[in-house]
N, C-alpha and C positions, 0 to 999 in steps of 0.2 A: 194437585199438580199435572200435566196432561207428559207421559211417561217418554213424548220423542223427547220435551226437555231437558227431563232428570237425568236421560240416555247423555245429553250431550255435554250437561255441567256435566258428569261421571268424568262422559270424556277431557274436556277440559284437565279437572282436576289432576286427573291420568299426569296430563302432558305436561303441568305444569313441575308436575313434584318427579319427572323424568327428568327436564330440562332443567329442575336445582342438583339431580343429584353427578349429573355425567362429569358437574363444574368439578376439576378437580382442587383439590384445601391446598392450601399455601400453612406454611407450618414458620411463626416467625424464631429468627436467630435473637440467640440472644446478642452483647456487644461482647461481651466475654470468652461466645466463641470464635470473633474475627480475628485474620491476621494483618498484622500489622503489615501499613505499608508500607512502601518505602520513600521517602524527602526527598522530593528535586532538588539539585545544588542550585544557588542563586546567581552559578557564572553568566555571564552574558553571551551571549552563542555567538558567533561571526557571523553577520551579516551579508546575506548571498549576496554577489554582485549581478546588475541581467546582465545576457548574452546580447553585441551586440546585436540587431538585427541584419541582414544580409540589403544587397542592394538594391534586388525591389520592390521589399518589402518599406523602406526607407521612400521612394521614389514613388508607391501606393499610399502612399500616408504624406507624402508628400501635396501631392493632385488632390485627393479626398478634406487636406484644414482647407485649402485653394480653389478647395471646388468647382476642379475647371473640366474638362467633355472627354482633354484625353488625356492621356501620358507619354513619352516614347521610352520605351529599355529592352540596350542588349538588340539597336534599331528597328523591333515591334511599335509599336502603336496601339494602345491599351483602352478604348475607349467606357466611357461611365455607363451605367444600366442600375433602374432604380428598385429594388427588389417588394415581391409586394409588404413585408415587415416593415418597409422604409431605407431599412440599410442599403449604402450605395455596393458598386459592386465596380471593377471594373473587368472590367472581357474582352479575347482579341478582336471577337467579332463585335461588326457594327448593328446595332441592334432592325436601321432601319432596311437592311440588307437578306427581309428571308425574302425564301423561295414563294411562291402563294403556292396556298392548298388548293391542291385535289381535289375534286365532287366526285363526293362517291356515286360509283354503276351498279341501280338493284337489276 
C-alpha cells in the first residue's frame, strides 16, 4: 500500500474515533425514579370573549370585504394598495401621486 494512502487511512480512523468520543453518553432513567405528575382538573375553563374592534378596524374590514377602492374614517380618506404578497392594505396616500424619481448625477 502506498505510504500516503496509509497515512490518509490512519488519519480518517483517528477522526472517526474523535467524533464518537465527544458525544455525551445518555443514561436511561428507570420509571421508579420519576416524580409523579399532577393531573389537571377536568373543570371547564371559561371562554374569553373577543375584544370589540375599534371604529377604524371595523371600517377597514368592511372596505376589505366589499373590495372598495377607498374608505373614509374620521374625515380622512384611505386608499387601497396591494402588497407584493397579495394582501390588501389601505393607506392615507394615493399610490398614483408619487413624485418622479430624480436622475443621479455622475
